[in-house]
N, C-alpha and C positions, 0 to 999 in steps of 0.2 A: 501495497501501497504504498500510498504518496509519504512522503517521510512528512512533507508541512500541513498534511493536514490537519487536525486536529477532531475531538469528538464533535461538534457541532456542524462542522463540512461531512462530519460520515454518516451522524444520523440522517442531513438532507440527501445528501448519497442513496444512501440507506433508503426512505420513503420515495426518490427516481428511480429506483431498481424497475425495469420496463417487466412485467411477469410476475412481481413480488406485491401481496397486497397483506391489511392489517392482520390478520391469518397466521401465516407463512411467515411473517418477519415477528408476530410474538414466538411464533413455535423455537426460530432461531434466536432470539431473545430467552429463553428458554436453557439455551444448551451456552450461549454467551451471555460476558455478563455487559456488551454494550457492543455495538456497532463494529469499531475498534479491529473484537478481535475477529468478529463475523469477516468483515474484508481482508484479515489476516489468515481463513482459515482454511485449507486445502478444497479444491472439490472431492474428494471420497470425504472426509471430514461432513461437508456443508450435505452432499450425497446421504449421510447417516441422520442426519434433521429432517429427512422426509422431502428435499428439493427436487424438483424434477432439471432433466439438464437443461432448461432452454433459462430454470431462474437462478441455476450455476453459472455457467454462462454470463447472463446479466451482471452477476459480484466480480463480477472475470475484467468487467473491462465499466467502471465506473463514470456516472459524465459529470466527470468536476469541474469543465465549463458553462452547465448550468447551475453547479453547486457555487461558482465564484460569482454569475448572477440571483443568486438567491442573498450572498452573502452582501454583495451591495447593493441591497431592496433594503436589508435591516439594516442600511448607516440612517433610513429616515426615524424622526424623533416617535415614530406611531407604527412603528413596521415592528413586529416581533415574533417569535418561534416558541412552543412550548412544546418541549418532546415526552415521551413517555414516562422519563426517567425523574422527569422535574421534580419537585416539592409542591410544586404548583398546578399541576394538571388538575384537572380539574377532579373531587374524586368520585365522583357519579360517574361518568363519563368514562373511568379506569376501568368501573365494575363491571360495564357490559364485553359480550366476550369480543368483540372484537373491535376496544379502543385504538382511533387513528395512534400511529407510532407518531406522528406529528401533526402538529398546530401553526398554521400558521394565524397571522393576528397583526392585526390596523385597527388600535387604537388605545384601549385602556384592557389589560390583560387581568386584572384586580378583578374585574368584572364577571368574573367567567365563574368566580367561587361562591357570588351571593345565590340565593334563591331565589330559581327560576320556576317560568313557567311556559310553555311554548303553547306558543297557539298556530292552529294552520287551518286554510280549509281551501274552497273553490278560488280557483284565479278567474273566473269571470264571476263575480258574485251575484245576488242582488242589491240593490240599493240597502233594502232591509240587513242583507249578511253584512258589508260593507260596514254602516254604520255598527250594525251592532260591536262587530268585532272591532272598531276603533275608539267605541264604552267602553269595551272590555276591559284592551288595554289601558285605556287612561286611566279607570278607577282601579285596577291594578298594579300600576307602576306609581300612582303617588300613593300607593300604600305601602309602595317599594319593593314588589316583585320584579323581579327581571324580567322582561318580557321577548320570552324571546321566539323566533320564527325563521322564513327561510330565502327573506329579500324576493318572493316570486309578487305578482301580478296580484290584485283583488288581495282574498282575508289577510295575506303576509304584510301585506304594505299596510294595509288598512292598520290591523296592530301595531308594525314599530308605529305606525304615525300616532295613535290615540299613546301612543307610552311616550315619544316624545313631547307632545303636545301638552304635555303636563309640568315635565323638566324631568322625567324618569328615563330612567336606563335599557336601554331594548340590545340584542343582539341577533347580529345574522348572519345566517351559518350559510355559505356558500356551494354552489356548487363548480363553481369552478375558480383560478388560481387568483389573487388579491389584486393583481394586477391588472385585473380585466372587474366591468362590472356587469352582471347580467340581471334583469333586461337594461337593456343602455336606459333609457328613458331612471333608470332609477340611481342614477351617478349620487344625484344631489342628495335624496333619502337616504343613502348605505357612506355619507361624510358625514349627514349630523345624525346617523346612529354613531359613527363613531365620536364625536365629539365626544360624548356622555358614557358611551357604549362601548360596541370592539364585534368591529368582524373577522370572521373567525371560517378554516377551511383547512381542508385536509390535506387537497390537491395544490402541488407545486405552479409556481408563477407557470405563465402561458397556458394552461391548462383550460381548453375551450369547453363549454357548457354541452359533453358528449350526455345522449340520453342517459347512461348510467350510473351520471353522475348525482343523478337527485335522491334515488334510493341512498346510497351511501349518503348523501349528505343527512335525509329523513332520521337516520341511527343516528345521528351526532346532536338533528336537537331532540329526542328524544332524549336522547345520554346525556344532556347540560342539563334538561327540567327534573323537576319532583314531579307534574305530569304534565300531559297532553289535553288541551281545549279546542273541540274542533268544532266551527261556527256554521260551516256552508258545506257537501262536501257530498257529490254523486254519487252511487252505488259504487262505482269504477273509478277509484282516483286515488292521487299520494298523499291524500290526507289519512284516508283510513289506512295507509300502509304505514303512513309513522302510528297511527291508534296502535297495529297492530305489534309496530315495536316496541313502545311503549309497554304495552301489556307483555314482550316475552320479559323486556329489561326491568319489571316490575314496577313501572310507575300505576301512576295515578290515568285513568281517560275518564275527559268529560267531554260532554254533547250538548250544543244547543238545539234545543228539537224546533219540530218547523212543520209546514202544512202537505198533506198526503199529498199534496195534489202539485207541490215543486217539486222536481225534480232535485232541485241539487240539497233537500231537507233530506232525501232519501236515503243520504248514506250516515249522518246524524242518529237517523229514528232507527235506525239498526244498528250503530252502536249500543242506543240504549235500552234493546231487547236486548241486546246481547250481553249488559251488562255495565256498561261505561255508565257515570252521574247524569243527572238529566239536570242543565243548568241553565234557571234562569237569573239570577242576578250573580255578582261578585262571589257575593257569601256563601253563597253556592259551592263555592273553590277553595275559600281559605275554610271551612268546615274539615273539608279534609287533611288542613294544616293545622293541627289545635295550638304546638309551637309559634303561631303566625300570627298574631294577634289585632284584630284592625276592628275597626269600628267602619260600619258602612250607612250610607239614609238606608230605612223603611224602603223602602218607590226603588222598584225597579229598570238597571238602566234598558230592560225591555217593556217597559211598559204606561210608553209613554202615549197619551189617548192623540188623536189630529182634534184639534178645532174645530168645530165646523160653525158655528156662532154667525159669520159673515156672509153662508152659505145658501140661499132657497132650499126650498125643498127637495124642487130634479136636482139643483146641486148635491143636496144629500143622499137623497137615491144612488144617483150615482156614486159618490163615493161611498158608499154602504155598500157598495153592489162590486167593489175591487177590492182582491182580496191581496192579502202580503205575500201571498204566491202569485207569477207572472198569471193575468187574468185577461183572455183575449176583448176585443171590440163587440164580438158576437156576443159571447157570454153574458155580456155585461148591458146588452142588449135585450138579453132575454129574461138575465132578472130583476131589468126594470121596467120591462115593459113599456120603454123608452123608445122612438125611432130613433134608426143607426147617425142622420144629420144632427138630432140633436145629440146622441150620447159622444158621437166625436169629435163636437163642439164644444162642449161640454170639458170632454178629457184634456183639451187642445189647452181650456183658460185654468182645469185643476192641476195640472203639469207646472206651466209656469207662474202659480201660485207653493207649488211646491209640497201638493198635496199629493201626490202622485207622480210618476218617473216611466220612463219605457223601460221598456226589455226589448231583448230581439225578437221576430217574427210580432211585432208589433201588439206586442203583447204589455201590460201597463200592470203595477202595482205598486201598494202603501207604498210613503215613506215617514218621517218622523211626522 
């Protein structure tokens, strides 16, 4: 091994070795005290650890040039690396079956040691789902919980923004290297998170957003957290993968229920049938963390009624027949008994006044 490489360089090179994942690296670390010893081991010794020929070959020619890129990135004030042997490595994450050997961090690494709740859900939520995620993120962060999510569009971004809006802390676990932001439109959000929280990735610098990265990211989101709250999710959803991983890791799983007519509520309703805790208020979450004492207002963040005192009878009739689930114009016409032209006109006015929001497929749903 290169005599000038130090222990940190060895960790970075090990993390960059092709064909080696967290399980293989963990197996190696059961035989060797550090990556330095791994790179000094013979091919026959590595084979005894269960490595195949491709994995052994990848360790014979470490990518020192990319390691130098990592080290230059670490010269930034907010850039850090935490490795599995560090005392500061998050204890909950260390307990999962396949902890990432290296974590790249940007922001405040100490935040990883604080108590966290993960919030996940659909990338294309309803307006109600987006607002619910924002409000839960704000309530929980204001009480001192760190809100952890995946920086994705939709529920993830709303949860992060909710935490930030009250001066709270948030953690974004990404599916790319930290030298890029995905999705790109969340560039400003990522920097806002890093101001008081931290961006986290197990993927080396330069790693693009490959589809296989995101299930791996999800196990870190749940692994860092005491529990996972699913706000809106379809039956086939990465959020349900995160919930399953949380159960396997021994974490609490929470779900916000929704209408049986809303496809984005079916995943949450299924989780509740399977034993996840039904959540209507932030207090429902905190009840499962008895060591985390907090006082909340009695009214729910999800029980704000739409005020209709300024609306005439027909407008109230239309509003009454638009649900929190996406509702078609035809359904509103059928329920209200009004003409199509009248309903379309009133829906436009109600949307402009903020009572309802437009959904895909020309449907509408109530907002706050």
